[in-house]
C-alpha positions as CSV (number, residue, x, y, z in Angstrom):
1,M,11.2,-23.4,86.4
2,G,9.5,-25.5,89.1
3,V,9.4,-25.6,92.9
4,A,13.0,-26.8,93.1
5,S,14.2,-23.5,91.8
6,C,12.7,-21.9,95.0
7,G,13.3,-24.7,97.5
8,G,17.0,-24.7,98.2
9,S,17.9,-24.4,101.9
10,T,19.6,-21.0,101.3
11,C,16.4,-19.8,99.7
12,H,12.9,-20.8,100.7
13,G,13.3,-24.5,101.6
14,R,14.3,-24.5,105.2
15,Q,12.3,-26.5,107.8
16,T,12.3,-23.6,110.3
17,P,11.9,-19.8,109.9
18,T,15.5,-18.9,110.6
19,G,16.2,-16.5,107.7
20,A,17.7,-13.2,108.5
21,V,15.6,-11.3,106.0
22,V,12.7,-13.6,105.1
23,R,11.4,-16.7,106.8
24,Q,13.0,-19.1,104.3
25,D,10.6,-21.9,105.3
26,E,8.0,-20.7,102.7
27,V,8.0,-24.0,100.8
28,R,7.2,-26.0,104.0
29,I,4.2,-23.7,104.7
30,W,3.0,-24.0,101.1
31,Q,3.2,-27.8,101.4
32,D,1.5,-28.0,104.8
33,A,-1.3,-30.6,104.4
34,S,-2.7,-29.9,107.8
35,S,-3.5,-26.3,107.0
36,V,-5.4,-24.3,104.4
37,T,-2.1,-22.8,103.5
38,G,-1.3,-26.1,101.9
39,M,-4.3,-26.2,99.5
40,H,-2.4,-24.8,96.5
41,A,0.3,-27.4,96.8
42,H,-2.3,-30.2,96.9
43,A,-4.5,-28.8,94.0
44,F,-3.2,-31.4,91.6
45,R,-3.8,-34.2,94.1
46,V,-7.5,-33.2,94.2
47,L,-7.7,-34.3,90.5
48,E,-6.8,-37.9,91.6
49,E,-9.8,-38.1,94.0
50,P,-13.0,-39.9,93.1
51,R,-15.1,-36.7,92.8
52,S,-12.7,-35.3,90.2
53,Q,-12.6,-38.6,88.3
54,A,-16.4,-38.7,88.3
55,I,-16.6,-35.1,87.0
56,A,-14.1,-35.8,84.2
57,A,-16.0,-39.0,83.2
58,K,-19.3,-37.1,83.0
59,L,-17.6,-34.5,80.8
60,G,-15.9,-37.1,78.6
61,I,-12.5,-35.3,78.8
62,G,-10.4,-38.3,79.8
63,P,-8.4,-38.4,83.1
64,A,-8.7,-35.2,85.2
65,T,-5.0,-35.3,85.8
66,S,-4.3,-34.7,82.1
67,A,-7.3,-32.7,81.0
68,T,-6.6,-29.1,80.0
69,E,-9.9,-28.0,81.5
70,C,-8.6,-29.1,84.9
71,L,-4.9,-28.3,84.7
72,G,-5.5,-24.7,83.9
73,C,-6.2,-24.1,87.6
74,H,-5.1,-27.3,89.4
75,S,-1.5,-26.9,88.1
76,T,0.7,-24.0,87.0
77,P,0.0,-22.7,83.5
78,A,2.9,-21.2,81.6
79,A,3.9,-20.6,78.0
80,R,7.0,-22.9,78.4
81,Y,8.2,-25.3,81.1
82,S,11.8,-26.2,82.1
83,A,12.9,-29.8,82.6
84,G,12.6,-29.2,86.4
85,F,8.9,-28.4,86.4
86,H,6.4,-31.1,87.4
87,K,2.7,-30.5,86.9
88,D,1.8,-32.7,89.9
89,E,3.4,-30.1,92.2
90,G,0.0,-28.2,91.9
91,V,-0.4,-24.5,92.1
92,T,3.2,-23.6,92.7
93,C,5.2,-20.5,93.7
94,E,5.3,-19.4,90.1
95,A,1.5,-19.6,89.7
96,C,1.2,-16.7,92.0
97,H,4.6,-14.9,91.6
98,G,5.0,-15.4,87.9
99,A,7.2,-17.7,85.7
100,A,10.7,-17.3,87.2
101,E,12.9,-17.6,84.1
102,R,13.5,-13.9,83.7
103,W,13.3,-12.7,87.4
104,L,15.1,-15.6,89.2
105,A,18.6,-14.1,88.5
106,S,17.8,-10.7,89.9
107,H,15.8,-12.3,92.8
108,T,18.9,-14.2,94.0
109,A,21.4,-11.4,93.3
110,V,23.0,-9.8,96.4
111,A,22.1,-6.3,95.1
112,G,18.8,-7.3,93.7
113,T,15.7,-5.3,94.6
114,H,12.0,-5.9,94.4
115,V,11.8,-3.2,91.7
116,D,14.4,-5.2,89.6
117,N,12.3,-8.4,90.1
118,V,9.1,-6.8,89.0
119,R,10.8,-5.2,86.0
120,H,11.9,-8.8,85.0
121,G,8.4,-10.3,85.4
122,L,7.8,-10.9,89.1
123,I,4.1,-10.3,89.8
124,P,3.9,-7.5,92.4
125,L,1.5,-9.2,94.8
126,D,2.0,-6.4,97.4
127,R,-0.2,-4.3,95.1
128,P,-3.9,-5.1,95.7
129,R,-4.9,-4.8,92.0
130,A,-2.1,-7.0,90.8
131,R,-2.9,-9.6,93.5
132,A,-6.6,-9.6,92.7
133,E,-6.1,-9.9,88.9
134,N,-3.7,-12.8,89.4
135,C,-5.8,-14.7,91.9
136,L,-9.0,-14.2,89.9
137,D,-7.5,-16.1,86.9
138,C,-8.4,-19.3,88.8
139,H,-10.7,-18.1,91.5
140,Y,-13.2,-16.6,89.0
141,G,-11.9,-17.2,85.5
142,G,-9.3,-15.9,83.1
143,G,-8.0,-16.8,79.7
144,G,-7.5,-20.2,78.1
145,N,-8.6,-23.1,80.2
146,Q,-9.0,-21.1,83.4
147,F,-12.7,-21.0,83.5
148,V,-15.3,-23.2,85.2
149,T,-18.3,-23.3,83.0
150,H,-21.9,-24.1,84.0
151,R,-21.4,-27.5,82.3
152,I,-18.4,-28.3,84.5
153,M,-20.4,-27.3,87.6
154,A,-23.3,-29.5,86.4
155,A,-20.9,-32.4,86.3
156,G,-20.1,-31.8,90.0
157,H,-17.5,-29.1,90.3
158,P,-18.1,-26.9,93.4
159,R,-19.3,-23.3,93.1
160,I,-16.5,-20.8,92.8
161,S,-16.3,-18.4,95.8
162,Y,-13.6,-15.9,96.6
163,E,-12.8,-12.9,98.8
164,L,-9.3,-11.5,98.3
165,E,-8.3,-10.3,101.8
166,L,-9.7,-13.4,103.6
167,F,-8.0,-15.8,101.2
168,T,-4.8,-13.8,101.4
169,A,-4.8,-14.2,105.1
170,L,-5.4,-17.9,104.9
171,Q,-2.5,-18.4,102.4
172,Q,0.0,-16.0,103.9
173,H,3.5,-17.5,104.3
174,H,5.6,-14.4,104.9
175,N,6.2,-11.9,107.7
176,V,5.1,-8.3,107.2
177,D,8.1,-6.9,109.1
178,A,10.2,-3.7,108.9
179,D,12.2,-5.2,106.0
180,Y,9.1,-6.0,104.1
181,R,7.6,-2.6,104.6
182,Q,10.8,-1.0,103.4
183,R,10.7,-2.9,100.1
184,K,7.0,-3.3,99.3
185,E,3.6,-1.8,99.7
186,T,1.7,-2.8,102.8
187,P,-1.9,-1.9,102.2
188,S,-4.4,-2.3,105.0
189,G,-6.7,-5.2,105.0
190,I,-9.7,-3.0,104.3
191,K,-8.0,-1.6,101.2
192,V,-7.2,-5.1,99.9
193,W,-10.9,-6.1,100.6
194,A,-12.3,-3.1,98.8
195,V,-10.0,-3.3,95.8
196,G,-10.6,-7.0,95.6
197,Q,-14.3,-6.6,95.4
198,A,-14.0,-4.0,92.6
199,I,-11.5,-6.0,90.5
200,A,-13.7,-9.2,91.0
201,L,-16.7,-7.3,89.5
202,E,-14.5,-5.9,86.8
203,R,-13.4,-9.4,85.8
204,Q,-16.9,-10.8,86.0
205,L,-18.2,-8.1,83.6
206,T,-15.3,-8.4,81.2
207,L,-15.8,-12.1,80.8
208,F,-19.6,-11.7,80.7
209,A,-19.4,-9.3,77.8
210,S,-16.9,-11.6,76.0
211,A,-17.6,-14.8,74.1
212,R,-17.6,-16.5,77.5
213,G,-21.0,-15.0,78.2
214,Q,-22.8,-17.1,75.7
215,N,-23.3,-20.8,75.4
216,G,-25.0,-21.6,72.2
217,A,-28.6,-20.5,72.3
218,F,-28.3,-19.9,76.1
219,P,-26.4,-17.6,78.3
220,E,-23.4,-19.0,80.1
221,F,-25.2,-19.7,83.4
222,Y,-21.9,-19.7,85.3
223,F,-22.4,-15.9,85.6
224,Y,-25.7,-16.3,87.4
225,D,-26.7,-16.9,91.0
226,C,-27.1,-20.7,91.2
227,R,-29.9,-20.5,93.6
228,S,-32.0,-18.1,91.6
229,C,-32.9,-21.3,89.7
230,H,-31.9,-24.2,91.9
231,R,-34.7,-23.8,94.5
232,A,-37.2,-26.3,95.7
233,I,-40.3,-26.4,93.5
234,S,-43.6,-28.2,93.8
235,D,-46.9,-28.6,91.9
236,Q,-48.9,-28.6,95.2
237,P,-51.5,-25.7,95.5
238,D,-50.1,-24.6,98.9
239,W,-46.5,-24.2,97.7
240,R,-45.0,-20.8,97.7
241,P,-41.9,-19.6,95.8
242,Q,-38.8,-19.1,97.9
243,R,-37.9,-15.7,96.7
244,T,-37.2,-12.5,98.5
245,V,-37.4,-9.2,96.6
246,N,-34.0,-7.6,96.3
247,P,-34.1,-3.7,96.1
248,L,-30.9,-3.7,94.1
249,R,-32.4,-5.7,91.2
250,P,-35.3,-4.7,88.9
251,V,-35.6,-8.3,87.8
252,A,-38.9,-10.0,86.9
253,V,-39.9,-13.1,88.7
254,G,-38.5,-16.2,87.0
255,T,-35.6,-14.4,85.4
256,P,-32.1,-15.9,86.2
257,V,-30.2,-13.4,88.4
258,F,-26.7,-12.3,87.7
259,N,-24.4,-13.4,90.6
260,D,-24.0,-10.0,92.3
261,E,-22.2,-11.0,95.5
262,N,-19.3,-8.7,94.7
263,L,-21.6,-6.0,93.4
264,I,-23.4,-5.9,96.7
265,M,-20.2,-5.6,98.7
266,L,-18.9,-2.9,96.3
267,A,-22.1,-0.9,96.8
268,A,-21.5,-0.8,100.5
269,A,-17.8,0.1,100.1
270,A,-18.6,2.9,97.7
271,Q,-21.0,4.5,100.2
272,V,-18.0,5.0,102.6
273,A,-14.9,5.3,100.5
274,A,-16.3,7.0,97.3
275,P,-19.7,8.5,98.1
276,D,-19.5,10.7,95.0
277,L,-19.5,7.5,92.9
278,A,-22.0,5.6,95.0
279,D,-25.1,6.8,93.2
280,R,-23.6,6.3,89.8
281,F,-22.6,2.8,90.8
282,A,-26.1,2.0,92.1
283,T,-27.7,3.4,88.9
284,D,-25.4,1.4,86.7
285,A,-26.0,-1.8,88.7
286,R,-29.7,-1.5,88.4
287,A,-29.5,-0.8,84.7
288,F,-27.3,-3.8,84.2
289,H,-29.7,-6.1,86.0
290,A,-32.6,-4.7,83.9
291,A,-30.7,-5.0,80.7
292,I,-30.1,-8.7,81.1
293,G,-33.8,-9.2,80.6
294,Q,-33.8,-7.1,77.4
295,G,-31.3,-9.1,75.3
296,R,-27.6,-9.9,74.9
297,D,-26.6,-6.6,73.2
298,P,-28.2,-4.3,75.8
299,A,-26.7,-6.5,78.6
300,K,-23.2,-6.2,77.1
301,A,-23.6,-2.4,76.8
302,A,-24.8,-2.1,80.4
303,A,-22.0,-4.4,81.5
304,A,-19.4,-2.1,79.9
305,K,-20.8,0.9,81.7
306,L,-20.9,-0.8,85.0
307,R,-17.4,-2.2,84.5
308,A,-16.1,1.4,83.9
309,T,-17.6,2.5,87.2
310,A,-16.1,-0.6,89.0
311,T,-12.7,0.3,87.6
312,A,-13.1,3.9,88.8
313,L,-13.9,2.6,92.3
314,A,-10.9,0.3,92.2
315,A,-8.7,3.3,91.4
316,R,-10.3,5.4,94.2
317,F,-9.8,2.6,96.7
318,E,-6.2,2.1,95.7
319,S,-5.4,5.8,96.4
320,A,-7.5,6.1,99.5
321,T,-6.3,6.1,103.1
322,F,-8.3,3.9,105.3
323,G,-8.0,4.9,109.0
324,R,-9.9,3.9,112.0
325,A,-12.9,6.0,111.3
326,E,-13.2,4.7,107.7
327,T,-12.8,1.1,108.8
328,F,-15.5,1.4,111.4
329,A,-17.8,3.1,108.9
330,M,-17.2,0.3,106.5
331,M,-18.1,-2.2,109.2
332,R,-21.4,-0.3,109.8
333,A,-22.1,-0.2,106.1
334,V,-21.7,-4.0,105.7
335,L,-23.3,-5.0,109.0
336,T,-26.2,-2.6,109.5
337,G,-26.4,-0.2,106.5
338,P,-28.8,-0.2,103.6
339,A,-26.7,-3.0,102.0
340,T,-28.2,-5.4,104.5
341,R,-31.5,-5.2,102.6
342,T,-29.8,-6.8,99.6
343,Y,-28.6,-9.9,101.5
344,T,-31.6,-11.8,100.2
345,D,-29.7,-14.7,98.7
346,Y,-27.1,-17.1,99.8
347,Q,-24.1,-16.0,97.8
348,G,-24.3,-12.3,98.7
349,S,-24.9,-13.2,102.3
350,A,-21.8,-15.4,102.4
351,Q,-19.8,-12.5,101.1
352,S,-21.2,-10.2,103.8
353,V,-20.0,-12.7,106.5
354,M,-16.5,-13.0,105.0
355,A,-16.4,-9.2,104.8
356,A,-17.3,-8.9,108.5
357,D,-14.5,-11.3,109.3
358,T,-12.0,-9.6,107.1
359,L,-12.7,-6.1,108.3
360,L,-12.7,-7.2,112.0
361,A,-9.3,-8.8,111.4
362,S,-8.0,-5.7,109.7
363,L,-9.1,-3.5,112.7
364,E,-7.1,-5.8,115.1
365,R,-4.1,-6.2,112.9
366,D,-3.8,-2.4,112.4
367,K,-4.2,-1.9,116.2
368,Q,-7.4,0.0,115.8
369,V,-9.1,-2.2,118.5
370,P,-7.5,-3.9,121.5
371,A,-5.6,-7.1,121.0
372,G,-8.0,-10.0,121.5
373,A,-11.1,-8.1,120.3
374,R,-11.6,-10.5,117.4
375,A,-11.4,-13.5,119.8
376,A,-14.1,-11.8,122.0
377,I,-16.4,-11.3,119.0
378,K,-15.6,-14.7,117.5
379,P,-18.7,-16.5,119.0
380,D,-21.0,-13.9,117.2
381,L,-18.9,-14.3,114.0
382,D,-19.2,-18.1,114.3
383,R,-22.9,-17.8,114.4
384,A,-22.8,-15.7,111.3
385,Y,-20.7,-18.3,109.5
386,A,-23.2,-21.0,110.7
387,A,-26.0,-19.1,109.0
388,V,-24.3,-19.4,105.6
389,R,-22.6,-22.8,106.1
390,D,-25.3,-24.8,104.3
391,P,-27.0,-23.2,101.3
392,Q,-29.8,-25.7,101.5
393,R,-30.8,-24.3,104.9
394,F,-30.1,-20.7,104.2
395,Q,-32.5,-18.1,105.7
396,S,-31.8,-14.4,105.1
397,A,-33.4,-13.5,108.4
398,D,-30.8,-15.6,110.2
399,V,-27.9,-13.9,108.5
400,A,-29.4,-10.4,109.3
401,A,-29.8,-11.4,113.0
402,S,-26.3,-12.8,113.3
403,L,-24.7,-9.7,111.5
404,A,-26.6,-7.4,113.9
405,R,-25.1,-9.3,116.9
406,V,-21.6,-8.8,115.3
407,A,-22.4,-5.1,114.8
408,D,-23.4,-4.7,118.5
409,A,-20.2,-6.4,119.6
410,V,-18.0,-4.3,117.3
411,A,-19.7,-1.1,118.5
412,R,-18.2,-1.6,122.0
413,Y,-14.8,-0.9,120.6
414,Q,-15.7,2.2,118.5
């Protein structure tokens, strides 16, 4: 239906947050070019930039602004479009909340409810699983043209990276107030993080086992850790490979490694929130890594088994109650637990830093630490981010040291 269907001054198009029930300036926040909250609105505009034009030229797909490979995520995909829809509006309200044709009437009705809206097709983003599944369509890959292949990345597209709770916080344009809590679920940040990790792995494995996982005679390398192959090499006799053994992976030297950044985080979460599933998950994860070296069919079978365990973990996290003790335990698991031995590569390490940020913010938002605690710890957190800012300069020891400093700072509030 297009942004205009949401942007009236009596709906979400005001310039100031003066609404009695909701802010009503949501469109302004979504369009804010000076903030990361405006990135969805400007997703189409990215396709007009020289980098996007160069990628499209290398791929031979015509202009990026009209290529289906690009519009699947840089615009708003739908089965049908009204005359009021404009693809150059980018990733619009309906990309996240669902095509509005059926739910718009109940949404604007005086007696309408959130339940009515969901029944008519509104995506219930207050539920962590629904939010994760919707976001992952672009931020990892879904059906149709919502998938960044290794070929697209080789042409210059950036690596896909995602963490549900952190990205949610960066995009938030609503107030979680008493009215919101009355109408919708308000899961804790730690629950959103844990469910997001589980659903991300579930999606990875689903696509890996599908036709997406194969690219002619080769695997689809999008599923693999870029830097397991893209490392500096040399013919000189004094050169040594830049590889650190990861205890989670029974993988032979020289074998491309599955991108296990979400798997690593999920292993840490399982130790705290689902200890009875943790050993099963670790066993299935190791078996999956090993099976990739045995052939396509064994890998698909192992992926299905690991996926079932990830789904079980997602269900467990959704029904769990994460209080202060659980949140601190999760922080310890991520920052100082056995999981830290698996932060051997850039992508898993970057996820660990985002997790530290997310869990710390959750502690403060849920008033489990004093107000201002995150600000006090921010210098240590900034050092952790600095350690994963440039993958070309990544050193796992630097990440471990910076996370240890964050852990020491967090421990003061326990």
